[in-house]
C-alpha positions in Angstrom: -0.3 -0.2 -0.3 0.8 3.9 -0.5 1.8 6.4 1.6 -0.8 8.0 1.3 -4.0 7.1 -1.2 -5.2 10.1 -1.5 -4.0 12.8 -4.7 -0.5 13.6 -3.9 -1.8 16.9 -4.8 -5.3 18.9 -3.6 -6.8 21.4 -6.1 -9.5 24.1 -4.7 -11.3 26.8 -6.7 -11.5 30.1 -5.4 -13.2 32.0 -8.1 -10.5 33.2 -10.7 -8.0 31.5 -7.9 -6.7 28.1 -7.9 -5.0 26.7 -4.5 -2.8 24.0 -4.9 -2.0 22.0 -1.7 1.4 19.1 -1.2 -0.9 16.5 -0.2 2.2 14.3 1.1 1.8 15.2 4.8 3.3 11.8 6.3 7.0 13.3 4.9 6.3 17.0 5.5 5.0 16.8 1.7 8.8 16.0 0.6 8.7 16.7 -3.2 8.8 13.3 -4.8 8.5 12.2 -8.6 5.1 11.7 -8.4 4.5 15.4 -6.9 6.4 17.3 -8.9 5.1 15.4 -11.8 1.7 16.5 -10.9 2.6 20.2 -10.0 4.3 20.6 -13.1 1.6 19.0 -15.1 -1.0 21.2 -13.7 1.1 24.2 -14.1 0.5 23.6 -17.1 -3.4 23.4 -17.6 -3.6 26.4 -15.3 -1.6 28.5 -17.7 -4.2 28.3 -20.5 -7.1 28.4 -18.5 -8.9 31.9 -18.7 -10.9 31.5 -15.7 -7.8 31.2 -13.7 -6.0 34.7 -13.0 -4.0 33.2 -10.3 -2.6 30.5 -8.4 -2.2 29.8 -4.3 0.9 27.0 -3.2 0.1 25.6 -0.1 0.9 22.6 2.4 -0.7 19.7 3.9 -0.1 18.5 7.4 3.0 20.4 9.9 4.2 22.0 7.1 4.4 23.5 3.6 7.6 21.3 2.3 10.7 19.6 3.4 12.2 19.7 0.4 13.2 17.2 -2.4 12.3 13.6 -1.1 15.6 12.1 -0.5 14.1 8.6 1.2 15.5 6.3 -1.5 18.8 7.3 -1.0 19.9 4.8 0.5 18.7 1.9 -1.2 20.9 1.3 -4.4 24.4 -0.7 -4.0 25.3 1.9 -7.3 26.1 5.6 -7.1 24.6 7.1 -10.1 27.7 8.7 -12.9 27.6 12.4 -13.2 26.3 11.9 -17.4 23.3 10.2 -15.2 22.5 13.4 -12.8 22.8 16.0 -15.9 20.1 13.8 -17.8 18.3 13.8 -14.6 18.6 17.2 -14.1 17.8 18.0 -17.9 15.3 16.1 -18.0 11.7 16.4 -14.9 14.3 17.7 -12.1 15.1 21.0 -13.7 12.4 21.3 -15.2 10.0 21.9 -11.8 11.6 24.7 -10.5 11.5 26.6 -13.8 7.9 25.3 -14.2 7.1 28.2 -10.9 9.4 30.7 -12.1 8.0 30.4 -15.5 4.4 29.9 -14.7 2.6 33.3 -16.7 0.4 34.4 -13.6 1.0 35.2 -10.2 2.2 32.3 -7.8 1.5 32.9 -4.4 3.0 30.6 -1.2 1.4 29.9 1.5 4.4 28.3 3.9 3.6 26.9 7.5 5.8 25.0 9.2 9.2 23.9 7.1 9.9 25.4 4.0 13.5 24.3 3.7 15.6 22.8 1.0 13.5 22.3 -1.9 10.7 23.7 -0.1 12.4 26.8 0.2 13.8 27.2 -3.2 9.9 26.4 -4.2 8.6 29.8 -1.7 11.6 32.2 -3.3 10.7 31.1 -6.4 6.9 32.2 -6.2 5.6 35.8 -7.5 5.1 35.9 -3.1 5.2 34.3 0.0 3.3 34.7 2.8 4.5 33.1 6.0 3.6 32.2 9.1 5.6 33.4 12.1 6.9 30.2 13.8 7.4 28.8 10.0 11.5 28.0 9.3 13.1 28.8 6.4 17.0 27.3 4.3 19.1 25.7 2.5 20.7 22.6 4.1 21.5 20.8 1.5 25.3 20.9 2.0 24.8 19.2 5.4 24.0 16.4 3.1 26.7 16.8 0.5 24.7 18.2 -2.3 24.2 21.5 -3.1 21.0 24.0 -3.1 19.4 26.0 -6.7 21.2 29.1 -6.4 17.4 30.8 -6.4 18.2 32.7 -2.9 21.6 34.9 -4.1 19.0 36.6 -6.1 16.8 38.2 -3.3 19.5 38.6 -0.5 22.9 40.0 0.6 26.0 38.2 -0.2 27.0 37.9 3.2 23.3 36.6 3.7 23.5 34.1 1.3 26.7 32.8 2.1 26.2 32.5 5.6 22.7 30.0 5.4 23.9 28.0 2.0 27.6 27.3 3.3 26.3 26.6 6.7 23.0 24.9 5.8 21.5 26.3 9.1 17.5 27.3 9.2 16.4 31.0 9.9 13.0 32.3 11.3 10.4 33.9 10.0 11.4 36.8 11.3 14.6 36.9 9.8 13.6 35.8 6.6 10.9 38.3 6.0 14.5 41.0 7.3 16.5 39.7 4.0 13.7 40.5 1.4 12.8 36.1 1.2 9.2 36.9 1.8 6.4 39.1 1.4 4.7 39.1 5.4 4.6 37.0 8.1 1.3 36.3 9.6 0.2 34.9 13.0 0.2 31.1 12.8 -3.2 29.4 10.5 -4.2 32.5 8.9 -1.4 32.0 5.8 -3.3 30.8 3.5 -6.1 33.6 4.1 -3.5 36.5 3.1 -2.3 33.9 0.2 -5.7 34.1 -0.8 -6.1 38.1 0.0 -3.0 39.2 -2.2 -3.9 36.7 -4.9 -7.5 37.5 -5.0 -6.0 41.4 -5.3 -3.9 40.3 -8.1 -6.9 38.8 -10.0 -8.4 42.1 -10.6 -5.7 43.8 -12.2 -5.9 42.9 -16.3 -4.6 39.3 -16.9 -2.7 41.2 -20.2 -0.8 43.7 -18.9 0.0 41.4 -15.3 1.1 38.6 -18.1 3.2 41.6 -19.8 4.2 42.5 -16.5 5.8 39.7 -15.5 7.5 38.7 -18.3 9.1 41.5 -18.5 10.5 41.5 -15.0 11.5 37.5 -15.6 13.3 39.4 -18.7 14.9 41.1 -16.4 16.4 38.9 -14.1 17.3 37.0 -16.9 19.4 38.8 -18.7 21.0 39.5 -15.4 21.7 35.7 -15.8 19.2 34.3 -13.5 18.6 31.2 -15.3 22.4 30.6 -16.3 23.2 30.8 -13.0 20.6 27.5 -12.2 21.5 25.8 -15.3 25.3 26.2 -14.0 24.1 25.4 -10.5 22.4 21.7 -12.5 25.8 20.8 -13.4 27.6 21.4 -10.4 24.8 19.2 -8.0 25.5 17.0 -11.0 29.4 16.8 -10.3 29.0 16.3 -6.4 26.1 14.2 -6.5 28.6 11.4 -8.9 31.7 11.8 -7.0 32.4 10.3 -3.7 32.6 12.5 -0.5 33.2 10.6 3.0 30.2 12.7 4.1 28.2 11.5 1.8 29.3 7.7 2.0 29.0 8.2 5.8 25.4 9.1 5.4 24.5 6.3 3.0 25.9 3.9 5.0 23.7 5.4 8.0 21.1 5.3 5.8 21.3 2.1 4.4 21.7 0.3 7.4 19.5 2.2 9.9 16.8 3.8 7.6 16.6 7.9 7.0 14.9 9.0 10.2 18.8 7.5 12.2 20.4 9.0 9.4 19.3 12.2 9.7 19.4 12.5 13.2 23.2 11.3 13.2 24.0 14.4 10.5 21.9 16.7 12.5 24.4 15.6 15.9 27.2 16.6 14.2 25.9 20.1 14.0 24.1 20.0 17.3 27.7 19.6 18.8 28.5 23.0 17.6 25.4 24.9 18.9 26.5 23.7 22.1 30.1 24.7 22.5 29.8 28.2 21.0 25.8 28.8 21.1 23.4 29.8 18.2 23.5 32.9 16.6 20.6 35.2 16.9 17.5 33.8 14.6 18.9 30.5 13.6 16.5 27.4 14.9 
């Protein structure tokens, strides 16, 4: 039996706004292949639906999304090659985040719980992002001997980007707001209402004007190098994933022997030692 017999993506309509809710609550809405494929498919349909003028992305259960699903990462005996990873990134993996970026209508992220890894990247790629007060954001991929999609440097100052990406630590919603990663922080439980407000407000704008404005804004960032940076990152990630590091090997060995939960606990314990010795910096989980 599958983890969740319900659809991985729930679609609701509120007039001209479509709400897409990630529905893998048992895995904190981690983006497995099925969920990624469904999001891309539904967005393609909504892009040509004249009755839809804006979209809200939200998560079911306790989180927006814990990022890409790594639950199967320790099950295989052979690590994919660099070429195999590059082929994967050229296909569906690379297409998923850009499906958010390229969507011609406004998308608002309604974040609660965790928005980490790929979940943080998708929230940042949305046109607007609303978050609850207790939500956490971050890019912990480096702690898995991996790398994150280079979206963050386009939103925050250089020093902040280096701190967050190099350490893999999480930051509170208030800090994410100060850095410009999100638009608004609201009380817990109010994120979907606030996101729907923004989406409904934008739905009153002439669709052609908004579509052209979004296209112009996207092109501005792309002329500055945004899309090239994403493509460059994909090649770097393929090299990282296709290479062997002592840290990555140790993580997979624990995962293969004792499961993902044990591997995550083993990994986090190493960073907790630093917190215990030196204390946490402000705004960090």
